BAVEX-175123 format. One record per atom (N, C-alpha, C): residue number from 1; atom name; x negated, z, y negated. Coordinates in steps of 0.02 Angstrom, whole numbers, plus 50000, padded with zeros to 5 digits. Example, Ala and Ser with C-alpha at 12.3 -4.5 7.8 and 13.67 -1.06 7.14 Angstrom:
<atoms>
@pos->1	site->N	X->49340	Z->50390	Y->50284
@pos->1	site->CA	X->49385	Z->50390	Y->50225
@pos->1	site->C	X->49340	Z->50390	Y->50165
@pos->2	site->N	X->49358	Z->50354	Y->50112
@pos->2	site->CA	X->49316	Z->50357	Y->50053
@pos->2	site->C	X->49355	Z->50394	Y->49998
</atoms>
This chain:
<atoms>
@pos->1	site->N	X->50940	Z->49213	Y->49335
@pos->1	site->CA	X->50972	Z->49273	Y->49366
@pos->1	site->C	X->50928	Z->49287	Y->49462
@pos->2	site->N	X->50910	Z->49196	Y->49508
@pos->2	site->CA	X->50872	Z->49233	Y->49539
@pos->2	site->C	X->50807	Z->49241	Y->49514
@pos->3	site->N	X->50772	Z->49227	Y->49448
@pos->3	site->CA	X->50713	Z->49282	Y->49494
@pos->3	site->C	X->50718	Z->49357	Y->49452
@pos->4	site->N	X->50778	Z->49354	Y->49406
@pos->4	site->CA	X->50787	Z->49428	Y->49393
@pos->4	site->C	X->50817	Z->49472	Y->49472
@pos->5	site->N	X->50848	Z->49454	Y->49528
@pos->5	site->CA	X->50827	Z->49464	Y->49590
@pos->5	site->C	X->50758	Z->49509	Y->49616
@pos->6	site->N	X->50720	Z->49423	Y->49598
@pos->6	site->CA	X->50669	Z->49434	Y->49673
@pos->6	site->C	X->50598	Z->49482	Y->49636
@pos->7	site->N	X->50625	Z->49475	Y->49571
@pos->7	site->CA	X->50584	Z->49575	Y->49533
@pos->7	site->C	X->50604	Z->49590	Y->49552
@pos->8	site->N	X->50679	Z->49608	Y->49572
@pos->8	site->CA	X->50667	Z->49671	Y->49601
@pos->8	site->C	X->50662	Z->49685	Y->49647
@pos->9	site->N	X->50682	Z->49648	Y->49691
@pos->9	site->CA	X->50665	Z->49667	Y->49783
@pos->9	site->C	X->50563	Z->49632	Y->49783
@pos->10	site->N	X->50562	Z->49636	Y->49756
@pos->10	site->CA	X->50481	Z->49652	Y->49757
@pos->10	site->C	X->50435	Z->49714	Y->49719
@pos->11	site->N	X->50488	Z->49735	Y->49699
@pos->11	site->CA	X->50451	Z->49800	Y->49644
@pos->11	site->C	X->50494	Z->49835	Y->49689
@pos->12	site->N	X->50556	Z->49849	Y->49735
@pos->12	site->CA	X->50599	Z->49900	Y->49788
@pos->12	site->C	X->50499	Z->49879	Y->49843
@pos->13	site->N	X->50496	Z->49830	Y->49885
@pos->13	site->CA	X->50440	Z->49833	Y->49906
@pos->13	site->C	X->50376	Z->49872	Y->49905
@pos->14	site->N	X->50353	Z->49861	Y->49849
@pos->14	site->CA	X->50301	Z->49899	Y->49824
@pos->14	site->C	X->50318	Z->49952	Y->49812
@pos->15	site->N	X->50366	Z->49962	Y->49794
@pos->15	site->CA	X->50382	Z->50059	Y->49785
@pos->15	site->C	X->50368	Z->50077	Y->49871
@pos->16	site->N	X->50411	Z->50037	Y->49897
@pos->16	site->CA	X->50408	Z->50074	Y->49960
@pos->16	site->C	X->50341	Z->50098	Y->49989
@pos->17	site->N	X->50307	Z->50041	Y->50005
@pos->17	site->CA	X->50264	Z->50040	Y->50006
@pos->17	site->C	X->50192	Z->50088	Y->49989
@pos->18	site->N	X->50202	Z->50093	Y->49935
@pos->18	site->CA	X->50132	Z->50175	Y->49889
@pos->18	site->C	X->50178	Z->50214	Y->49919
@pos->19	site->N	X->50273	Z->50230	Y->49928
@pos->19	site->CA	X->50265	Z->50283	Y->49958
@pos->19	site->C	X->50262	Z->50327	Y->50036
@pos->20	site->N	X->50221	Z->50299	Y->50078
@pos->20	site->CA	X->50169	Z->50296	Y->50126
@pos->20	site->C	X->50109	Z->50320	Y->50130
@pos->21	site->N	X->50124	Z->50399	Y->50154
@pos->21	site->CA	X->50035	Z->50427	Y->50145
@pos->21	site->C	X->49994	Z->50384	Y->50204
@pos->22	site->N	X->49905	Z->50355	Y->50189
@pos->22	site->CA	X->49906	Z->50367	Y->50223
@pos->22	site->C	X->49850	Z->50411	Y->50218
@pos->23	site->N	X->49813	Z->50403	Y->50258
@pos->23	site->CA	X->49733	Z->50410	Y->50281
@pos->23	site->C	X->49662	Z->50394	Y->50284
@pos->24	site->N	X->49604	Z->50361	Y->50241
@pos->24	site->CA	X->49578	Z->50315	Y->50283
@pos->24	site->C	X->49495	Z->50375	Y->50292
@pos->25	site->N	X->49487	Z->50323	Y->50350
@pos->25	site->CA	X->49431	Z->50361	Y->50371
@pos->25	site->C	X->49378	Z->50310	Y->50414
@pos->26	site->N	X->49393	Z->50256	Y->50381
@pos->26	site->CA	X->49330	Z->50205	Y->50362
@pos->26	site->C	X->49296	Z->50199	Y->50306
@pos->27	site->N	X->49276	Z->50160	Y->50295
@pos->27	site->CA	X->49294	Z->50077	Y->50254
@pos->27	site->C	X->49349	Z->50035	Y->50231
@pos->28	site->N	X->49366	Z->50034	Y->50279
@pos->28	site->CA	X->49423	Z->49955	Y->50299
@pos->28	site->C	X->49439	Z->49973	Y->50337
@pos->29	site->N	X->49457	Z->50018	Y->50359
@pos->29	site->CA	X->49498	Z->50087	Y->50407
@pos->29	site->C	X->49534	Z->50138	Y->50388
@pos->30	site->N	X->49608	Z->50136	Y->50383
@pos->30	site->CA	X->49656	Z->50197	Y->50380
@pos->30	site->C	X->49692	Z->50171	Y->50421
@pos->31	site->N	X->49748	Z->50228	Y->50416
@pos->31	site->CA	X->49806	Z->50240	Y->50443
@pos->31	site->C	X->49846	Z->50284	Y->50443
@pos->32	site->N	X->49928	Z->50253	Y->50414
@pos->32	site->CA	X->50014	Z->50262	Y->50376
@pos->32	site->C	X->50062	Z->50309	Y->50404
@pos->33	site->N	X->50070	Z->50354	Y->50383
@pos->33	site->CA	X->50143	Z->50373	Y->50386
@pos->33	site->C	X->50163	Z->50304	Y->50452
@pos->34	site->N	X->50235	Z->50299	Y->50512
@pos->34	site->CA	X->50221	Z->50255	Y->50546
@pos->34	site->C	X->50189	Z->50220	Y->50570
@pos->35	site->N	X->50119	Z->50231	Y->50609
@pos->35	site->CA	X->50072	Z->50215	Y->50627
@pos->35	site->C	X->50073	Z->50245	Y->50722
@pos->36	site->N	X->50076	Z->50232	Y->50768
@pos->36	site->CA	X->50064	Z->50269	Y->50835
@pos->36	site->C	X->49994	Z->50307	Y->50813
@pos->37	site->N	X->50011	Z->50379	Y->50868
@pos->37	site->CA	X->49936	Z->50440	Y->50877
@pos->37	site->C	X->49919	Z->50371	Y->50903
@pos->38	site->N	X->49891	Z->50324	Y->50959
@pos->38	site->CA	X->49820	Z->50274	Y->50966
@pos->38	site->C	X->49824	Z->50255	Y->50913
@pos->39	site->N	X->49865	Z->50241	Y->50871
@pos->39	site->CA	X->49811	Z->50204	Y->50811
@pos->39	site->C	X->49760	Z->50225	Y->50772
@pos->40	site->N	X->49788	Z->50301	Y->50772
@pos->40	site->CA	X->49753	Z->50364	Y->50728
@pos->40	site->C	X->49689	Z->50396	Y->50760
@pos->41	site->N	X->49678	Z->50378	Y->50829
@pos->41	site->CA	X->49629	Z->50424	Y->50881
@pos->41	site->C	X->49585	Z->50337	Y->50875
@pos->42	site->N	X->49637	Z->50271	Y->50883
@pos->42	site->CA	X->49575	Z->50232	Y->50911
@pos->42	site->C	X->49532	Z->50220	Y->50828
@pos->43	site->N	X->49568	Z->50218	Y->50771
@pos->43	site->CA	X->49532	Z->50230	Y->50699
@pos->43	site->C	X->49508	Z->50265	Y->50663
@pos->44	site->N	X->49532	Z->50353	Y->50699
@pos->44	site->CA	X->49501	Z->50379	Y->50649
@pos->44	site->C	X->49436	Z->50431	Y->50702
@pos->45	site->N	X->49467	Z->50418	Y->50777
@pos->45	site->CA	X->49396	Z->50453	Y->50844
@pos->45	site->C	X->49471	Z->50502	Y->50811
@pos->46	site->N	X->49417	Z->50571	Y->50865
@pos->46	site->CA	X->49478	Z->50604	Y->50915
@pos->46	site->C	X->49465	Z->50661	Y->50847
@pos->47	site->N	X->49526	Z->50685	Y->50869
@pos->47	site->CA	X->49546	Z->50750	Y->50773
@pos->47	site->C	X->49486	Z->50828	Y->50811
@pos->48	site->N	X->49480	Z->50864	Y->50749
@pos->48	site->CA	X->49432	Z->50883	Y->50747
@pos->48	site->C	X->49483	Z->50949	Y->50792
@pos->49	site->N	X->49540	Z->50960	Y->50765
@pos->49	site->CA	X->49579	Z->51032	Y->50808
@pos->49	site->C	X->49662	Z->50979	Y->50813
@pos->50	site->N	X->49679	Z->50978	Y->50886
@pos->50	site->CA	X->49735	Z->50951	Y->50901
@pos->50	site->C	X->49791	Z->51019	Y->50918
@pos->51	site->N	X->49879	Z->51008	Y->50935
@pos->51	site->CA	X->49929	Z->51068	Y->50952
@pos->51	site->C	X->49978	Z->51010	Y->50959
@pos->52	site->N	X->49999	Z->51052	Y->51025
@pos->52	site->CA	X->50058	Z->50991	Y->51067
@pos->52	site->C	X->50106	Z->51080	Y->51037
@pos->53	site->N	X->50190	Z->51080	Y->50995
@pos->53	site->CA	X->50221	Z->51102	Y->50979
@pos->53	site->C	X->50317	Z->51109	Y->50994
@pos->54	site->N	X->50323	Z->51171	Y->50973
@pos->54	site->CA	X->50388	Z->51092	Y->50982
@pos->54	site->C	X->50442	Z->51162	Y->50968
@pos->55	site->N	X->50498	Z->51098	Y->50919
@pos->55	site->CA	X->50564	Z->51102	Y->50871
@pos->55	site->C	X->50643	Z->51128	Y->50907
@pos->56	site->N	X->50669	Z->51159	Y->50855
@pos->56	site->CA	X->50720	Z->51166	Y->50911
@pos->56	site->C	X->50776	Z->51157	Y->50851
@pos->57	site->N	X->50804	Z->51076	Y->50899
@pos->57	site->CA	X->50826	Z->51045	Y->50841
@pos->57	site->C	X->50914	Z->51060	Y->50858
@pos->58	site->N	X->50978	Z->51028	Y->50818
@pos->58	site->CA	X->51036	Z->51060	Y->50837
@pos->58	site->C	X->51032	Z->50989	Y->50863
@pos->59	site->N	X->51106	Z->50960	Y->50918
@pos->59	site->CA	X->51123	Z->50914	Y->50970
@pos->59	site->C	X->51172	Z->50918	Y->50983
@pos->60	site->N	X->51248	Z->50891	Y->51018
@pos->60	site->CA	X->51296	Z->50916	Y->51002
@pos->60	site->C	X->51348	Z->50981	Y->51003
@pos->61	site->N	X->51430	Z->51013	Y->50983
@pos->61	site->CA	X->51425	Z->51017	Y->50998
@pos->61	site->C	X->51485	Z->51037	Y->51025
@pos->62	site->N	X->51478	Z->51055	Y->51061
@pos->62	site->CA	X->51538	Z->51095	Y->51144
@pos->62	site->C	X->51596	Z->51180	Y->51099
@pos->63	site->N	X->51601	Z->51154	Y->51177
@pos->63	site->CA	X->51646	Z->51202	Y->51172
@pos->63	site->C	X->51609	Z->51282	Y->51208
@pos->64	site->N	X->51608	Z->51339	Y->51186
@pos->64	site->CA	X->51578	Z->51401	Y->51173
@pos->64	site->C	X->51500	Z->51379	Y->51131
@pos->65	site->N	X->51503	Z->51339	Y->51072
@pos->65	site->CA	X->51452	Z->51327	Y->51019
@pos->65	site->C	X->51389	Z->51275	Y->51022
@pos->66	site->N	X->51379	Z->51275	Y->50997
@pos->66	site->CA	X->51317	Z->51199	Y->51010
@pos->66	site->C	X->51277	Z->51233	Y->51028
@pos->67	site->N	X->51258	Z->51134	Y->51065
@pos->67	site->CA	X->51190	Z->51125	Y->51108
@pos->67	site->C	X->51141	Z->51120	Y->51064
@pos->68	site->N	X->51076	Z->51179	Y->51074
@pos->68	site->CA	X->51030	Z->51151	Y->51040
@pos->68	site->C	X->50962	Z->51121	Y->51099
@pos->69	site->N	X->50939	Z->51078	Y->51086
@pos->69	site->CA	X->50869	Z->51038	Y->51107
@pos->69	site->C	X->50789	Z->51091	Y->51065
@pos->70	site->N	X->50766	Z->51054	Y->51090
@pos->70	site->CA	X->50683	Z->51037	Y->51111
@pos->70	site->C	X->50657	Z->50971	Y->51080
@pos->71	site->N	X->50628	Z->50977	Y->51032
@pos->71	site->CA	X->50579	Z->50904	Y->51038
@pos->71	site->C	X->50485	Z->50927	Y->51002
@pos->72	site->N	X->50477	Z->50875	Y->51043
@pos->72	site->CA	X->50368	Z->50878	Y->51057
@pos->72	site->C	X->50357	Z->50883	Y->50993
@pos->73	site->N	X->50310	Z->50897	Y->50963
@pos->73	site->CA	X->50280	Z->50941	Y->50910
@pos->73	site->C	X->50190	Z->50880	Y->50904
@pos->74	site->N	X->50160	Z->50847	Y->50866
@pos->74	site->CA	X->50100	Z->50857	Y->50885
@pos->74	site->C	X->50067	Z->50844	Y->50814
@pos->75	site->N	X->50030	Z->50886	Y->50822
@pos->75	site->CA	X->50002	Z->50893	Y->50723
@pos->75	site->C	X->49926	Z->50859	Y->50754
@pos->76	site->N	X->49880	Z->50851	Y->50726
@pos->76	site->CA	X->49798	Z->50814	Y->50737
@pos->76	site->C	X->49787	Z->50842	Y->50681
@pos->77	site->N	X->49728	Z->50878	Y->50667
@pos->77	site->CA	X->49717	Z->50890	Y->50607
@pos->77	site->C	X->49588	Z->50869	Y->50601
@pos->78	site->N	X->49605	Z->50799	Y->50558
@pos->78	site->CA	X->49520	Z->50805	Y->50541
@pos->78	site->C	X->49515	Z->50807	Y->50476
@pos->79	site->N	X->49436	Z->50857	Y->50486
@pos->79	site->CA	X->49399	Z->50889	Y->50421
@pos->79	site->C	X->49372	Z->50814	Y->50387
@pos->80	site->N	X->49419	Z->50818	Y->50355
@pos->80	site->CA	X->49355	Z->50755	Y->50289
@pos->80	site->C	X->49293	Z->50779	Y->50244
@pos->81	site->N	X->49300	Z->50836	Y->50251
@pos->81	site->CA	X->49199	Z->50865	Y->50223
@pos->81	site->C	X->49232	Z->50887	Y->50186
@pos->82	site->N	X->49170	Z->50918	Y->50164
@pos->82	site->CA	X->49162	Z->51000	Y->50112
@pos->82	site->C	X->49205	Z->50927	Y->50051
@pos->83	site->N	X->49234	Z->50966	Y->50008
@pos->83	site->CA	X->49254	Z->50979	Y->49941
@pos->83	site->C	X->49322	Z->50917	Y->49952
@pos->84	site->N	X->49344	Z->50912	Y->50013
@pos->84	site->CA	X->49405	Z->50867	Y->50006
@pos->84	site->C	X->49412	Z->50896	Y->50077
@pos->85	site->N	X->49499	Z->50891	Y->50075
@pos->85	site->CA	X->49581	Z->50937	Y->50114
@pos->85	site->C	X->49569	Z->50918	Y->50157
@pos->86	site->N	X->49577	Z->50954	Y->50225
@pos->86	site->CA	X->49576	Z->50941	Y->50301
@pos->86	site->C	X->49636	Z->50922	Y->50311
@pos->87	site->N	X->49665	Z->50817	Y->50343
@pos->87	site->CA	X->49722	Z->50786	Y->50342
@pos->87	site->C	X->49781	Z->50819	Y->50405
@pos->88	site->N	X->49840	Z->50822	Y->50397
@pos->88	site->CA	X->49864	Z->50865	Y->50448
@pos->88	site->C	X->49909	Z->50781	Y->50469
@pos->89	site->N	X->49876	Z->50775	Y->50557
@pos->89	site->CA	X->49973	Z->50729	Y->50568
@pos->89	site->C	X->50045	Z->50758	Y->50619
@pos->90	site->N	X->50059	Z->50746	Y->50554
@pos->90	site->CA	X->50103	Z->50758	Y->50637
@pos->90	site->C	X->50158	Z->50694	Y->50645
@pos->91	site->N	X->50124	Z->50729	Y->50723
@pos->91	site->CA	X->50178	Z->50668	Y->50811
@pos->91	site->C	X->50249	Z->50664	Y->50815
@pos->92	site->N	X->50307	Z->50638	Y->50793
@pos->92	site->CA	X->50351	Z->50651	Y->50834
@pos->92	site->C	X->50361	Z->50569	Y->50914
@pos->93	site->N	X->50370	Z->50595	Y->50948
@pos->93	site->CA	X->50392	Z->50525	Y->50969
@pos->93	site->C	X->50346	Z->50468	Y->50977
@pos->94	site->N	X->50273	Z->50489	Y->50980
@pos->94	site->CA	X->50214	Z->50446	Y->50995
@pos->94	site->C	X->50199	Z->50398	Y->50910
@pos->95	site->N	X->50273	Z->50421	Y->50841
@pos->95	site->CA	X->50221	Z->50410	Y->50786
@pos->95	site->C	X->50216	Z->50474	Y->50725
@pos->96	site->N	X->50159	Z->50432	Y->50698
@pos->96	site->CA	X->50156	Z->50488	Y->50656
@pos->96	site->C	X->50199	Z->50465	Y->50600
@pos->97	site->N	X->50228	Z->50544	Y->50572
@pos->97	site->CA	X->50293	Z->50531	Y->50531
@pos->97	site->C	X->50276	Z->50594	Y->50474
@pos->98	site->N	X->50207	Z->50607	Y->50470
@pos->98	site->CA	X->50198	Z->50615	Y->50402
@pos->98	site->C	X->50135	Z->50625	Y->50424
@pos->99	site->N	X->50065	Z->50610	Y->50349
@pos->99	site->CA	X->49995	Z->50701	Y->50348
@pos->99	site->C	X->50001	Z->50715	Y->50261
@pos->100	site->N	X->50021	Z->50750	Y->50282
@pos->100	site->CA	X->49986	Z->50824	Y->50231
@pos->100	site->C	X->49920	Z->50837	Y->50224
@pos->101	site->N	X->49925	Z->50871	Y->50181
@pos->101	site->CA	X->49864	Z->50902	Y->50180
@pos->101	site->C	X->49845	Z->50979	Y->50160
@pos->102	site->N	X->49798	Z->50992	Y->50237
@pos->102	site->CA	X->49771	Z->51083	Y->50255
@pos->102	site->C	X->49742	Z->51072	Y->50203
@pos->103	site->N	X->49703	Z->51167	Y->50239
@pos->103	site->CA	X->49659	Z->51180	Y->50197
@pos->103	site->C	X->49572	Z->51150	Y->50180
@pos->104	site->N	X->49573	Z->51190	Y->50135
@pos->104	site->CA	X->49496	Z->51141	Y->50134
@pos->104	site->C	X->49408	Z->51124	Y->50184
@pos->105	site->N	X->49409	Z->51052	Y->50170
@pos->105	site->CA	X->49403	Z->51075	Y->50240
@pos->105	site->C	X->49298	Z->51074	Y->50200
@pos->106	site->N	X->49247	Z->51053	Y->50296
@pos->106	site->CA	X->49184	Z->51103	Y->50269
@pos->106	site->C	X->49159	Z->51016	Y->50304
@pos->107	site->N	X->49064	Z->51061	Y->50283
@pos->107	site->CA	X->49033	Z->50985	Y->50340
@pos->107	site->C	X->49029	Z->50938	Y->50299
@pos->108	site->N	X->48993	Z->50870	Y->50322
@pos->108	site->CA	X->48982	Z->50826	Y->50292
@pos->108	site->C	X->49046	Z->50772	Y->50269
@pos->109	site->N	X->49075	Z->50739	Y->50219
@pos->109	site->CA	X->49128	Z->50706	Y->50237
@pos->109	site->C	X->49110	Z->50637	Y->50274
@pos->110	site->N	X->49187	Z->50631	Y->50312
@pos->110	site->CA	X->49202	Z->50580	Y->50358
@pos->110	site->C	X->49256	Z->50535	Y->50354
@pos->111	site->N	X->49317	Z->50571	Y->50281
@pos->111	site->CA	X->49385	Z->50528	Y->50271
@pos->111	site->C	X->49389	Z->50554	Y->50198
@pos->112	site->N	X->49463	Z->50510	Y->50149
@pos->112	site->CA	X->49497	Z->50517	Y->50090
@pos->112	site->C	X->49572	Z->50537	Y->50118
</atoms>
Protein backbone atom coordinates (compact mmCIF):
# COMPACT_ATOMS: atom_id res chain seq x y z
CA UNK A 1 0.00 0.00 0.00
CA UNK A 2 2.83 2.39 0.85
CA UNK A 3 4.45 1.71 -2.51
CA UNK A 4 1.22 2.63 -4.31
CA UNK A 5 0.92 5.91 -2.40
CA UNK A 6 4.57 6.79 -3.09
CA UNK A 7 4.10 5.99 -6.79
CA UNK A 8 0.96 8.17 -7.01
CA UNK A 9 2.75 11.08 -5.31
CA UNK A 10 5.67 10.65 -7.70
CA UNK A 11 3.40 10.72 -10.78
CA UNK A 12 1.49 13.78 -9.49
CA UNK A 13 4.81 15.54 -8.79
CA UNK A 14 6.11 14.83 -12.29
CA UNK A 15 2.83 15.99 -13.86
CA UNK A 16 2.99 19.32 -12.02
CA UNK A 17 6.56 19.88 -13.17
CA UNK A 18 5.67 19.16 -16.80
CA UNK A 19 2.71 21.58 -16.77
CA UNK A 20 4.85 24.68 -16.16
CA UNK A 21 5.87 26.31 -19.43
CA UNK A 22 9.49 27.36 -19.82
CA UNK A 23 11.61 29.42 -22.16
CA UNK A 24 15.10 28.12 -22.95
CA UNK A 25 17.41 31.08 -23.65
CA UNK A 26 20.78 29.34 -23.81
CA UNK A 27 22.10 25.78 -23.79
CA UNK A 28 21.52 25.19 -20.08
CA UNK A 29 19.59 28.31 -19.07
CA UNK A 30 15.82 28.57 -18.87
CA UNK A 31 13.10 30.51 -17.11
CA UNK A 32 9.71 29.06 -16.24
CA UNK A 33 6.33 30.19 -15.04
CA UNK A 34 6.73 31.09 -11.37
CA UNK A 35 10.20 32.59 -11.81
CA UNK A 36 10.70 36.33 -11.31
CA UNK A 37 11.14 39.12 -13.85
CA UNK A 38 14.69 39.48 -12.50
CA UNK A 39 15.37 35.81 -13.32
CA UNK A 40 14.07 36.30 -16.88
CA UNK A 41 16.28 39.32 -17.59
CA UNK A 42 19.30 37.75 -15.89
CA UNK A 43 18.89 34.53 -17.88
CA UNK A 44 17.60 35.75 -21.26
CA UNK A 45 18.85 39.35 -21.36
CA UNK A 46 16.80 42.42 -22.15
CA UNK A 47 13.60 41.64 -24.07
CA UNK A 48 13.17 42.71 -27.69
CA UNK A 49 9.98 44.52 -26.67
CA UNK A 50 8.20 45.20 -23.40
CA UNK A 51 5.00 46.92 -22.38
CA UNK A 52 3.19 47.70 -19.18
CA UNK A 53 -0.60 47.66 -18.99
CA UNK A 54 -3.21 47.46 -16.30
CA UNK A 55 -6.08 45.03 -15.96
CA UNK A 56 -9.30 45.70 -14.10
CA UNK A 57 -10.03 43.20 -11.37
CA UNK A 58 -13.11 42.97 -9.23
CA UNK A 59 -12.73 43.88 -5.62
CA UNK A 60 -15.21 43.89 -2.79
CA UNK A 61 -18.92 44.59 -3.08
CA UNK A 62 -20.08 47.69 -1.24
CA UNK A 63 -23.21 49.78 -1.19
CA UNK A 64 -23.63 51.31 -4.58
CA UNK A 65 -21.95 48.57 -6.59
CA UNK A 66 -18.79 46.62 -7.12
CA UNK A 67 -15.49 48.30 -6.31
CA UNK A 68 -13.03 47.76 -9.16
CA UNK A 69 -9.30 47.93 -8.86
CA UNK A 70 -6.50 47.91 -11.41
CA UNK A 71 -3.47 45.67 -11.33
CA UNK A 72 -0.24 46.27 -13.26
CA UNK A 73 0.71 43.61 -15.81
CA UNK A 74 3.96 43.57 -17.78
CA UNK A 75 4.69 41.71 -21.00
CA UNK A 76 8.23 40.88 -22.07
CA UNK A 77 8.63 39.70 -25.67
CA UNK A 78 11.61 37.66 -26.85
CA UNK A 79 12.13 37.21 -30.61
CA UNK A 80 13.47 33.65 -30.77
CA UNK A 81 14.45 33.88 -34.42
CA UNK A 82 13.44 32.66 -37.84
CA UNK A 83 11.07 29.66 -37.91
CA UNK A 84 10.46 30.08 -34.16
CA UNK A 85 7.70 31.86 -32.29
CA UNK A 86 8.13 35.07 -30.35
CA UNK A 87 7.77 34.15 -26.66
CA UNK A 88 5.63 36.44 -24.51
CA UNK A 89 6.21 36.41 -20.76
CA UNK A 90 3.33 37.89 -18.77
CA UNK A 91 4.41 39.23 -15.38
CA UNK A 92 2.19 40.13 -12.45
CA UNK A 93 3.55 41.19 -9.05
CA UNK A 94 7.11 40.52 -10.26
CA UNK A 95 6.45 36.85 -11.14
CA UNK A 96 6.03 35.18 -14.52
CA UNK A 97 2.42 33.98 -14.62
CA UNK A 98 2.40 32.71 -18.21
CA UNK A 99 4.63 32.07 -21.20
CA UNK A 100 2.79 32.08 -24.52
CA UNK A 101 3.64 32.03 -28.21
CA UNK A 102 3.27 35.15 -30.32
CA UNK A 103 3.78 35.57 -34.07
CA UNK A 104 6.67 34.06 -36.00
CA UNK A 105 10.06 35.56 -35.17
CA UNK A 106 12.79 36.68 -37.52
CA UNK A 107 16.56 36.81 -37.64
CA UNK A 108 19.06 34.50 -35.95
CA UNK A 109 17.87 31.76 -33.56
CA UNK A 110 18.16 32.96 -29.94
CA UNK A 111 15.84 30.78 -27.87
CA UNK A 112 13.41 27.85 -27.89
